[in-house]
C-alpha positions as CSV (number, residue, x, y, z in Angstrom):
1,X,-2.8,17.1,-2.5
2,X,-2.8,19.1,-5.8
3,X,-3.8,22.7,-5.3
4,X,-2.0,22.9,-2.1
5,X,-4.8,21.1,-0.2
6,X,-4.6,19.0,3.1
7,X,-7.0,16.0,3.5
8,X,-7.7,14.7,7.1
9,X,-10.1,11.7,7.8
10,X,-11.1,9.4,10.5
11,X,-12.1,5.7,10.8
12,X,-15.8,6.6,10.4
13,X,-15.1,7.9,6.8
14,X,-15.5,11.4,7.6
15,X,-13.2,13.5,5.4
16,X,-12.1,17.1,5.8
17,X,-10.3,19.0,3.0
18,X,-8.4,22.1,4.0
19,X,-7.0,25.1,2.0
20,X,-3.5,25.2,3.4
21,X,-2.8,28.8,2.0
22,X,-5.9,30.1,3.8
23,X,-5.7,27.8,6.8
24,X,-9.5,27.1,6.7
25,X,-11.8,24.2,5.8
26,X,-12.4,23.9,2.1
27,X,-15.0,21.1,2.1
28,X,-16.1,18.1,4.1
29,X,-18.1,14.9,3.5
30,X,-18.9,11.5,4.9
31,X,-19.1,8.3,3.0
32,X,-22.0,6.0,3.4
33,X,-20.9,2.6,4.7
34,X,-23.2,-0.2,5.8
35,X,-21.0,-3.0,7.0
36,X,-22.4,-6.4,5.8
37,X,-25.0,-5.0,3.2
38,X,-23.4,-6.3,0.0
39,X,-24.5,-6.4,-3.6
40,X,-23.3,-10.0,-4.0
41,X,-20.1,-9.3,-5.6
42,X,-16.6,-7.8,-5.0
43,X,-17.6,-4.4,-6.4
44,X,-19.6,-3.5,-3.1
45,X,-17.9,-0.7,-1.1
46,X,-19.5,-2.3,2.0
47,X,-17.0,-5.3,2.2
48,X,-13.8,-3.2,2.1
49,X,-11.8,-1.4,4.8
50,X,-8.9,0.7,4.7
51,X,-5.6,-1.3,5.2
52,X,-5.0,0.4,8.7
53,X,-1.9,-1.5,9.6
54,X,0.1,-0.7,6.7
55,X,-1.9,2.2,5.2
56,X,-1.2,4.0,1.8
57,X,-2.8,7.3,1.0
58,X,-2.1,9.1,-2.3
59,X,-3.7,11.9,-4.3
60,X,-4.0,12.7,-8.0
61,X,-5.8,16.0,-9.0
62,X,-9.1,16.1,-7.0
63,X,-8.9,12.4,-6.1
64,X,-7.6,10.6,-2.9
65,X,-6.7,7.0,-3.2
66,X,-6.1,4.3,-0.4
67,X,-5.2,0.7,-0.2
68,X,-8.1,-1.4,1.0
69,X,-8.8,-5.1,2.0
70,X,-11.8,-7.1,2.7
71,X,-12.1,-9.5,5.7
72,X,-15.8,-10.1,5.2
73,X,-16.3,-13.9,5.8
74,X,-18.3,-14.4,2.5
75,X,-15.4,-12.7,0.4
76,X,-12.3,-13.3,2.3
77,X,-9.4,-15.8,1.3
78,X,-10.1,-18.5,3.9
79,X,-13.9,-18.8,3.1
80,X,-13.8,-18.1,-0.5
81,X,-10.3,-18.3,-2.0
82,X,-11.3,-18.5,-5.6
83,X,-13.4,-15.3,-5.5
84,X,-10.8,-13.5,-3.3
85,X,-7.9,-14.2,-5.4
86,X,-9.7,-13.3,-8.8
87,X,-12.0,-10.6,-8.0
88,X,-11.1,-8.7,-4.6
89,X,-10.1,-5.1,-5.0
90,X,-7.1,-3.2,-3.4
91,X,-7.2,0.5,-4.3
92,X,-10.1,2.7,-3.5
93,X,-10.4,6.2,-5.4
94,X,-12.5,8.8,-4.3
95,X,-13.3,12.1,-6.0
96,X,-13.4,14.8,-3.5
97,X,-15.7,17.0,-5.7
98,X,-18.2,14.2,-6.2
99,X,-17.6,11.7,-3.2
100,X,-20.2,9.2,-4.6
101,X,-17.8,9.0,-7.7
102,X,-15.4,6.1,-6.9
103,X,-13.4,3.5,-8.4
104,X,-12.2,0.3,-6.8
105,X,-9.2,-0.9,-8.8
106,X,-6.5,-3.6,-8.9
107,X,-8.9,-6.6,-9.0
108,X,-7.4,-10.0,-8.1
109,X,-3.9,-11.1,-7.2
110,X,-0.9,-12.0,-9.3
111,X,-0.1,-15.6,-10.2
112,X,2.3,-16.1,-7.3
113,X,-0.6,-16.0,-4.9
114,X,-2.4,-19.0,-6.4
115,X,0.3,-21.5,-5.8
116,X,-0.4,-21.9,-2.0
117,X,-3.1,-19.5,-1.0
118,X,-3.1,-20.4,2.7
119,X,0.4,-18.8,2.9
120,X,-1.0,-15.5,1.8
121,X,-3.6,-15.1,4.3
122,X,-1.6,-12.8,6.4
123,X,0.1,-11.3,3.5
124,X,-2.9,-10.0,1.5
125,X,-2.1,-6.4,1.3
126,X,-0.9,-3.9,-1.5
127,X,1.2,-0.9,-1.6
128,X,1.2,1.6,-4.5
129,X,2.1,5.0,-5.7
130,X,0.7,7.4,-8.4
131,X,3.1,9.6,-10.3
132,X,2.3,13.0,-11.8
133,X,1.1,11.6,-15.1
134,X,-1.5,9.4,-13.3
135,X,0.4,6.3,-13.6
136,X,0.0,3.5,-10.9
137,X,3.0,1.6,-9.6
138,X,1.6,-1.2,-7.6
139,X,3.3,-4.0,-5.4
140,X,1.7,-6.9,-3.6
141,X,3.0,-8.1,-0.1
142,X,4.9,-11.2,-1.2
143,X,5.1,-10.8,-5.0
144,X,8.4,-9.9,-6.4
145,X,7.0,-8.2,-9.5
146,X,6.1,-4.3,-9.8
147,X,3.1,-3.6,-12.0
148,X,2.6,-0.3,-13.8
149,X,-0.9,0.8,-15.1
150,X,-1.9,4.0,-16.9
151,X,-4.6,6.3,-15.6
152,X,-7.4,4.0,-16.9
153,X,-5.7,1.2,-15.1
154,X,-4.6,-0.5,-18.3
155,X,-1.3,-2.5,-17.9
156,X,1.9,-0.7,-19.1
157,X,4.8,-2.6,-17.7
158,X,5.7,-5.6,-15.3
159,X,9.3,-5.9,-13.9
160,X,11.0,-6.5,-10.6
161,X,13.3,-8.9,-8.7
162,X,13.0,-10.5,-5.3
163,X,14.7,-8.7,-2.4
164,X,17.9,-10.2,-1.1
165,X,17.9,-12.4,2.0
166,X,14.0,-12.5,2.5
167,X,12.6,-15.0,4.7
168,X,10.0,-16.7,2.6
169,X,9.1,-19.4,4.9
170,X,5.4,-18.3,5.4
171,X,3.2,-19.9,7.8
172,X,0.0,-21.6,6.3
173,X,-3.2,-20.4,7.8
174,X,-6.6,-21.9,7.7
175,X,-8.9,-20.0,10.1
176,X,-9.5,-16.5,11.2
177,X,-8.4,-17.5,14.8
178,X,-5.0,-18.7,13.4
179,X,-4.7,-15.4,11.5
180,X,-5.2,-13.4,14.5
181,X,-2.9,-15.4,16.8
182,X,-0.1,-15.3,14.1
183,X,-0.5,-12.1,12.4
184,X,2.0,-9.8,14.1
185,X,4.7,-12.4,14.5
186,X,4.5,-13.2,10.7
187,X,4.6,-9.6,9.6
188,X,7.5,-8.8,11.8
189,X,9.5,-11.8,11.0
190,X,9.0,-12.8,7.4
191,X,9.8,-11.1,4.0
192,X,7.4,-8.8,2.4
193,X,7.4,-5.6,0.4
194,X,5.8,-2.7,2.3
195,X,6.6,0.5,0.4
196,X,6.9,1.9,-3.1
197,X,7.7,5.4,-4.1
198,X,8.2,6.9,-7.6
199,X,10.1,10.1,-7.3
200,X,8.7,12.4,-10.2
201,X,11.7,14.8,-10.0
202,X,14.3,12.1,-10.9
203,X,12.4,9.3,-12.4
204,X,13.9,6.8,-9.6
205,X,11.7,4.1,-8.0
206,X,12.2,2.9,-4.6
207,X,10.9,-0.2,-3.1
208,X,11.2,-1.0,0.7
209,X,11.0,-4.5,2.0
210,X,11.4,-6.6,5.2
211,X,14.0,-9.4,5.0
212,X,13.4,-10.8,8.5
213,X,12.8,-9.8,11.9
214,X,16.3,-8.0,12.1
215,X,16.8,-6.6,8.8
216,X,15.1,-4.5,6.0
217,X,16.1,-3.7,2.6
218,X,15.7,-0.9,-0.3
219,X,15.6,-1.6,-4.0
220,X,16.5,1.2,-6.3
221,X,15.0,1.0,-10.0
222,X,15.7,3.3,-13.0
223,X,13.3,2.3,-15.7
224,X,12.8,-1.3,-15.4
225,X,16.5,-1.9,-14.4
226,X,17.3,-2.8,-10.8
227,X,20.3,-0.5,-9.9
228,X,20.9,-1.1,-6.4
229,X,19.5,-3.6,-3.4
230,X,20.9,-2.6,-0.2
231,X,20.3,-3.2,3.5
232,X,18.7,-0.1,5.3
233,X,17.3,0.8,8.8
234,X,14.2,-0.8,9.9
235,X,11.1,0.8,8.6
236,X,12.8,3.1,6.0
237,X,10.3,4.4,3.5
238,X,11.5,7.2,1.0
239,X,9.1,9.9,0.9
240,X,10.5,12.3,-1.6
241,X,13.3,14.4,-3.2
242,X,14.7,17.9,-2.3
243,X,17.8,18.5,-4.3
244,X,20.2,17.1,-3.7
245,X,18.8,14.7,-1.2
246,X,16.2,11.8,-1.0
247,X,14.2,12.0,2.4
248,X,12.4,9.2,4.4
249,X,9.3,9.3,6.4
250,X,9.8,9.6,10.2
251,X,10.6,6.3,11.5
252,X,9.7,5.9,15.4
253,X,12.2,3.8,17.3
254,X,9.6,2.4,19.7
255,X,12.0,0.8,22.1
256,X,11.5,0.5,26.1
257,X,14.2,3.2,26.7
258,X,14.3,5.0,23.6
259,X,11.3,6.8,21.9
260,X,13.3,8.8,19.3
261,X,11.9,9.9,15.9
262,X,14.3,9.4,13.2
263,X,14.5,11.1,9.7
264,X,16.9,9.9,7.2
265,X,18.2,11.8,4.2
266,X,20.7,10.5,1.5
267,X,22.1,11.1,-1.9
268,X,21.7,8.9,-4.9
269,X,24.1,9.6,-7.8
């Protein structure tokens, strides 16, 4: 976080903010959460949970931000497709100095999700980044476009191209039982965008995506222009830049006889 802070939290919504320089606890707080108690609309914090399977956690100034999703039966896409596609939120912003001061952003889904909602039940997630100016760079699981918003979440730009060789034969899902049964297989074998990273130091935008069960891809944008679309090792997410290299997050191999942890670095231009 800004100010050389480190934020830790647990699934019970207990947050601990540490001063890295002093190696001591700076502040802590717990968010109130009453599962099932709603206000009757999609603005209620009680219907959302962090997107734990593919979590994004960002910070800007004294704020922390997460991607969230609702599976509440009264608000989820299976039981309430119109409300879910038009009003459900995807980004939760918490002010660490005033934890009760929150914003739920990114309401609704792009037009591509309305064509066949049942094919998006498993692919209803969002990934995003926040740059040093406070701009949001937002991407939905199966939507080819990238959406840019200012700090007040007003739209600035929309651009993007579908990744090469993506398996888009998504399974139609009509019940929670079907979703649970097919969730992992679909996420592992179908094409979707799972990471976006805007590198402030160079102004380059990276978007990672799954092609199919064997291959992943990486798109490289400068401005609104797609410069490269290349095949990369599975699970590669760009983390940042330390000249002259770009670095990835650690990628676990997770094979029966290989528990290696891989870190990639590469040059671009």
